[in-house]
Structures are given as C-alpha cells and as structure tokens.
N, C-alpha and C positions, 0 to 999 in steps of 0.2 A: 504493499499499500504506499503510495506516495505521502510525503510529509504534508500536513495542513498547518498553517499559521494559526496561532492562538488569538482570537478576537477578544475574548473576554475571560478573565480568571478571578477566582476567588481564593485568597489564601488566609488559612487559619480562621475560617468563617464559624463564628458562634452567634447563636440566636437563642436568647432567653425569654421564656413567658413566665408569668407568676407561678412558682412551684414546679417548673420543668425546663430542661435544657433541650431544645429541639434540634440544634445542630451543635456538634461538638468538635470544633476544630477542622471544619471541612476544607479540603483543597479541591477545586473542581476548574476544569478547562473546557471552553467552548471553542472548538477548532472551526475555522471558517471553510466553506465548501465541503463540509462533512455533516453527517447525521450523528449527533452525540447523544446516544441513548442513556437514559437514567432509569434505573429500576429499583425497587425495594417494596417491602410489604406495606400495608396500610400503617400509618404512623412512623415510617422509617424517616421522615423529614423531606421527602421529595417536594410536596407542595410548598413548604416553608422555604426550601432553597430556591424554587422558581419564583416565589413572591419577592425574595431579596433581589434576584437578578432583574426582575421586571419593576423594581422600585415600589413595590407595594408595601414591603416591610424593610426597615433598616436593620443592619447587622448590629448585634450587641458589641462584638469584637471582631476584628479581621478586616481585610481589605479587599476591595473590587478594583480590578484594573481593566481598562479597555485599551488594546492596541498598546500595552505596556505602560499606560499612564493611569494614575490613580484617579478614581471618580467616586463621587458621593451623590447618589440618586435621593433627592428629597421626597419624590413621589412618582407615580406611574407616568406622569407627563414628562417628567425629567429623563426617565428611561427611554420612553418613545422618542423624545427629541434626539437621544443619542443612538437611535435606531434599534431599540429592543422592542419586539412585540410579543404578545402572548395570548394564546387561545386557551382559556379556562375550561376545565372539564364542566364545571357548572356554567351553563350559558349566561353571558353577560349582555342580554338583548332585551329589547322593549316589544311586546307582543302586539301593542296597539299601533306601532309605527310601521311603515312600509319596509320592504326589503332595502330599498335605496336608502331610506332614513337611517336605518340601523347601520348600514355600512359607513355612513358619513357622520354619525352622531358624534359630536366633539371635534370633528375634523371638516366642517362644511366648506364647500368651495363657494366662493362669492364672485360676483360679477357687478361691477357699478354699485357696490355697497349693499347688494342683495344677493340672497342664496341662489346660486345657479342650478335650479332644479332640473332643467334639461341636461345640463353637462353632467350632473351627478347621476341622473338616470342613464346616460349613454355609458359612463364608466361602469356603473353596476351591471348593465347588460353585457359589457365585454368581460367583466369578471366572471359572470356566470357562464359565458361561453368558454372562457379559459378553464373553468371547473367542470364543463361538460354537463351543466345543468340546465333544464328547461324550466327555470323558475322566473316568473313574471317579476321585474323589479319594482312594480306598483302594488304587488300583493301585500296584504297585511302579514306580518311575520307570524302572528298566532294562527294563521290558517295553514300554515306548513307543519308537516310532521317534524319529528325531533331531528331525524337525520338531515333533512333539509336545512333546519335551523343551524345545525352544526356546520354545515357548508357555508351558510351566510357568515357565521362567526369567522371561519377561516378566510372567506372573502374580504371581511373587514380588516383582518391583519394584513392581507396582501395589499389592500389599498394603502395602508400606511407605510409600504415599501420598507419594512423592517430589514436590517441586515443581519440581526440575530432574532430567530423566530422559535418561540417556545410553544409546543404542542403537547398539551396535557390530556391524555386519553382521547386523542382525536377520532379514533375509530369506533368508540364504544356504541354510538347510535347509528353507525353507517351500515348500509347494505354492502354486500360483497362487491358490487358494481362501483359504488361510491368509494370503497376502500381502495380499489384499483386506480380509480381517478386520482385520489389523493396521492398515492404512491408515484404516480407519473409527475404530478406537480411537485413533489419533494425532490425527485430526480432532476427536474427542470431548476428549482431553486438551488440545489447543490451544485449544478454545473455553472450557475450564475455567481457562485461564490458566497451564498447566504450560509450562515452557521445555524444549524437546526438542532434544537434540544427536544428530544422526543421521549415522552413518558408513556408507558403502557404496561398492563399486566399481561398482555398477549405476547408471550415470549417468542413464539415461533415468528412472528412479523418482525420482531426486533432483530433477530438473526438474519432475516432477509434484507432489511434495509439499512441496518446500522453500520457505520464505520468505526466507532468507538463506544465502549460501554463502561459506565460507572455504576456501582452498586452501593446503595445506602442501607444500613441497618441500624436501627436505634440512634439515628443522628450522626453516625460515623461512616466513613467511606471503608468498605471492606474489600474493594476490588475495583481496579481500573486498567483496562487493556484494550488494545485494538480488537475489534470484533472478529477478525480472522483467526484470532489466538484462542478463543473460548468456544465452549459448546453448551448445550442445555444443562446438563449436570453441574458444570462449573458455575453457571449463574445461580442455579437453585441453591447449591451449597453456600455461595457468597450472601444470598439473601437471607437464608434462615439458620445456617450453622446446624448445631445439634438441637433440634426443636424439643426433644423430649425432657430436656433438663429443667425446663421452667414450668412444667405441668404436673398436676397430680397423677398418681399412678392409675392406670386403666383398670377396668373391671375385669376380675378373673372369672367371674361366672355371671350368668344373666338368667332371668326367669322365664316365664311364658310369654308368648306373643301377645303385645297389647294392641298394636295397630297394624293394619295392612292396607295398602293402596293397590289397586288393580286397574291398569290401563286408564289412569286419570288423564283427561284432556281438558284444554281451555283455549278456545279461539281468540285470536286477536282481532281487535276491532278493524285494522288494516288489512286482515287476511291472514291465513296460515294459523299456526298453533303456538301459543305461548307456552303451554304444557302439552307435550306430545307423547301420549301413552306411557305415562310414568308408572312403574310398579315397583314397590318396595315394602319392607316391614321393619318394625322395631320392637324390641323385646322389654320387658321389665328390667330396670337396672342398667340399661344400655344407652350409651350416647352415640347417636348416628349423626355424622357430619355430612352435610351436602355442600360440595365445594363447586364453584363456577364462577365465570367472569360476569360483568354487567350484561344484562340481556340473556343470560342463560335460562331463565324461567324459574329460578330457585325460589324467589319471594312469592311469585304467583302460585307455585305449588302449595306453599304453606297457606296462602289465602284460601286456595281451594279446600283444604283441610278444615279450616276455621269456618267455612260456609260463606265467604264474602262473594262468591260467584256462583249464583243459582243455575247459570247454563253451563257449568262445567259437566264434563262427562266421566264415565268410569265408575268404579265401585270402591267404597271404602269401609272397612270394618273396624270396630273398636271392641276389644274383648271377645271377638269371634261373632259379633252381631253388627248389622248394617248400622252405620253411624247416624242416619236420620236425615232429615231434610236439610237443605242448604240454607240454614238460618242461624246467624251468629249467636243468638241468645239460646237457641236449642242446642247448638254445639258445645257452648260453654257449660250448660246444665248437664250435658252428656259426659263431659270430663275432658274438653279440649280447651287449652289456653295458649295464647300467642303473645310473645315478647316482640313488639313491632321494632322495625329498624330505626325509625325516627321517633325516639322516645319522647322528645318535647312536643312533637306535633301529634303523635297518635297514641302516646302511652300515658301522659300525664296532663293534668290541669294546673298550669303554672301558678295560678292565682290561689289555689286551694292549699289547705294545710297538709302536711305530711300524713297525718292520720286520716284525713279525707280521701287522699289519693289511694292510700293502702286498702281502705275498705270500700272503695267506689263500685266495685264490681260484685260485692257480697252484701250489699245493704239488707237484703232479705233475712240474712241470719241474725241481724240486730234489730229487726222490727217487731215490735209488740203491738198486736193490733193495727193501729195506724200510726204509731209514734216509733221514732228511733231511739233505741237505748243507748244514750250517748256513753254511759259508763261501760257498757259491754263492748261498744264500738271501740272506745279508747283502750280497754283491756286487749281486745284483738289486735289493734295495730301495734300496742307495745310488745306483744308476744313475737310478732314478725320483726320488729326493730331489733329485738334481742337475738331471735333465731339467726337472722342474717347479718348481724353485727352492723347495723346502719349507724353511722356516726351522726348523731343529731344533738342539738342543745335542747330542743322541745318538740314533741310530735305536732305541736300547734303552730310552729313556724311555717311559712310557705315552702313548698317543695323546691321553688326556684332558688332558695338559699343554699341548697346542697350542692356539693360537688358532683360531677358527672357520673363518678362510680356509685355514689350513694343514691343519686337519682335512679340509676339502672337497677339498684337493689330495691328501690320502693317499687319500680314496675314489676320486678319478679315477685315481690311480696303480694302485690295486688293479684297477680296471676295465681299464686299458690293459695291465696285465700278462697279461690273457687274450687278447691280440692281436686285438681286436674289429674286424670290418668295419663295424659301425654301433654308434654310441655313443648311447644314450638318456639324457637328463637331465632330471630332474623338479625344477623351480624350483631351478637350480644356484646362484644367488646368495642364497638365503634364509639369513637369520640371520648374514650376514657384513658387515663394515664396507665403507665405499665403495672404500677402497684395495685391500682383498682382492677385491672384485668385479671391479675393472679387471683384476686379474691373472688371475682365473678366466676373464674374457672373452678376454684375450690368449692364454691356454693354449688355449681352444675354437678360436680363430682359427688358431693354429699347428698344431693337430691336423688341422683341415680342410685347410690348405694342404699337410699331408703325405698328403692323400688320404683321410682318414676321412670318412665320412658321419655327420652329427650331427643328431639330432632332440631339440630341447629343448622342454619346456612351461613356460609362465609365465603368471602373472596381472599381470605388470609391464608396463605399456604401453611405458615408455621403453625397457626392456630389449629387447622383441621388435622395436620399430622401429628400434633403433640397432645390433642384432646380426644379425638374421636376414637371410639372402639371400632367402628366401621366406617367407611368412607364411600359415599356415592358421588360421582362426578357428573354434573350436567352441562350440556352445551346445546344451544339452539333448541332448548325445550325438551330435550331427551337425556336419558342416562346413558352416558357413554363408557361408563367403567364403575365397577364396585371393587373395593379394596379393604383388606384387614388393616386397621389403623396401625398396628404394632409392627407389621412386616412388610411395608410398602415403601419404595424409594420415592421421594417427592417428585422426581422427574417424571415418573409414570403418570402421576396425578396431573401435572402440568400438561403432559402430552394428551391426555384423555380430555382436558378442558379445552384444548385447541381443536378438537374432533369436528369434523363435518357431519351432517346428517347421514350422508351416504356412506360414511366410515364407521358409523356406529354399529 
C-alpha cells in the first residue's frame, strides 16, 4: 500500500465527563486519500473521538493537529471551516423542510442578498444524481424512508466539500443497492484525496473498503494497522479481548422449557419481513442472547413476544400452552415482561417518584377496593430497592435523579414486580457505565439462578459472548446461527451476523 499523508492527528487525547473518562490518552491519525476505519464495541469511545474531531466536544487533555499545525476547534462551525464534516448515525435533519433546504441549512447560498432557491435546488438535484438517487429535491424530508434520509445527510456533507469526512454507521439504514452506491462514492472521494473516517459494526464491509484500521476498547487504542495486515479474528480479539473475565459464571444446569417460538413472522410496512420465520426456545435458568446488527429484527422479535404487533404470524408457547392473544396487558398477566431499549422514553416516567415507577405495572397488587394502599405499595418498592441494590436517597425522589445504571435497575424492578416467567431485555447495558453494567449482569445471572428464563438482545459482541448461555444470531430478520455461549469463537458470531438471507 502506498503511503498516505496524515491530514489530522490527535496525540494524548483525553476526554473526561463527570464520573468517567471516555478517552484515555488516544493517538489517532486520519490519512488523506484513504479510508480510516474505526471500530470498537458500544461504549468504547468511538463517538466521543469523532465528536472531538468534528468540533462538537473539546478535549480535556491532548492536542489536535491539522497538516502538522496545532488547531483548537471551539465548535462544529470551526471544524467545518477547517474542512471537517461528519455524518452522524442519529440523523441531524429537519423532517418538515424539503430535501434541498436540509442540504443547505446553515450554509444557504445567497444572490443579491436573498436566498438563491433555484441555485440550491439545482445543486441538490446534482447531488442526488451523483448519489444515484431519484429523490425530488422539493420533497419534504419526512416523506422519505430512513435510508433515503441517510442519503440526504450524506449529500449535505458532500455539499460542504469536506476534506476530512466522518461517516458514523452510514450503511445501517441503507439497502444493498444504496450501500454499493455509497461505496462507489467513497472510492471517488478517496481518489480525490479526501480523508475518510469510517465507523461501522459491519466488519466484513470494513475489510472490503478500509485502508487503515484503528480499534478502540474502553477508551484506549488496542490496535492500529494497515488493513491489508489484519483479518477478522484479529479485529475481534482487539475489540473484546478475553470477554469472559468480566462476567458472572454461566449456568451449569437449566430447567424445563419455559418459552418456545415457532415460525414467528412480522411484515414491514415498506414490504418484506422484519422478522422472518424465527424459531427458538429458552429454558428456566437460562440466559439466551440474541446478537445482531441494527436492522437485524432483534427488537421487533421481542415486541412480537410482548404482543405489540397483532398482525405478527407464527406460534408461541409459554410453559407448553399457547401464549394467548397479541395484547400487551394479557401477555404481561400471562408472565411476559420487557425491558425496553430506550428506558427514558419507554421504561420510565421521569417526573414520577422512584416508588411510583417501580410499582406502575403492578398497581392492582396494592389496590384495596378502589383505593391504593400506599403503605403496601411503599413496602413493595422498598423490597425491590433492597433486592436489586438500587442506590437511592429516598424512594420518593424523582427517578430522573438517579444515575443511568440505577434507572435501569428501577426498570428491571418494575418488570419483576409483575412476576414474569420470561424476561425480555433489549440492550440492557446501553447508556450505563462499566461498573453499572457489571451490576446489571450480576442481577441477570442471579435472576436466572432463581429460575427465570431470560432473552436479551444486543449488538455488543463482548456482552453476548461473556454473558449468554446460548447465542442466536439474527441478520435480515432471520436466525443465521446458534451457538453455545461457552465454546464459540467470537469471529463465528460476527460472520453469522453478516450473513445474507440466501446464505442462512
């Protein structure tokens, strides 16, 4: 591989947030005319590093250089002026504005003191042609599907003519055809000398398009090499190391089958299947991990079990009997509980007290005739605060006063108070620090040892290989592999997660 000049570098990069150090002395180079791949598990520090480069967050310690000269970005506008652009994984667009207006927002073209609408529309149309998209520049952004909105975000970055372009999970919402278009565009930009930083969980595509790879783990660089010197096992080892050391021991025995799914299907609104004939089972005392990337259908499958999708097909059994109608209240009463991925939006009422959140799904337990027995409710909440070790000053404080890890324990308590037979957990460690993750994992194992059947879904490879007794891998709505949690190489799981339908 020919040498590429370094356009931007970080040396000794440290980023502190209250109570945590997200970056721990990171050295990182962006080479021009090359695809600089950055990988790592959730919480490794990738997004923090990219926010630093893009001017969104300042370094606590360390130095940024561009073309060998020290720079200090005060904000994103400073970085853009220096030629740094970023396409965030979470779209930063306005659904009520047109495609053209979104592309030019904050960078409007003017003529004679007024916005040049015709000129902007012409350039937007040219960008859509370049991206091989038949998207009307006048269409309201909110009318486009998510993949097309991602294309508009990329067009916005191209319009700003960045010399360093950061792409954070750019293919997560794209079709296979759109991915190929994006890869051709990346090839064009590389030939034009643009330095591209590319972040993705889809490791196979990184091996295909990357020139250099840097691996982050827990805020530290664990490997940095030219891409032609590495393979998939090397990447996985650098990402997760020995995953088993930080997790509680696995189950040695399990009980009777608690839940079985047979050919569960869920149609997508746009056509096709979000869940495509999924069959699996889980036993008492067992933790079953479902691993997959964004869009694999993992969360939708859990939603089917909870009864959120009345039009889902297939058959589900709980303790050997049909699970009943697709009604959430009926499923909870039957013994199904779900810990949602977004606890703040779907799991908690932020303005309510800790006590009220814990008992919210089980108020009938504390109702006497038509009155709520507040003393019994408080005792029930205190019992779960003690049982799960929730660190609180008072159960009457608002749940928003708690840390992320303790909020997650409140959500788990609320689910457990319904006395479930099966506990579904969607990304149970998302958004909590390392210490809180370990506590949540210990809680999960203790619940399994008490006989609860647990299914959790995750995109964290270290988490699924370290915690699950068995692992099912999903890709494109289907189960593409099943593995014994204790005796499986992580690279096998990654390979299954990249599988296409016709290879399943």
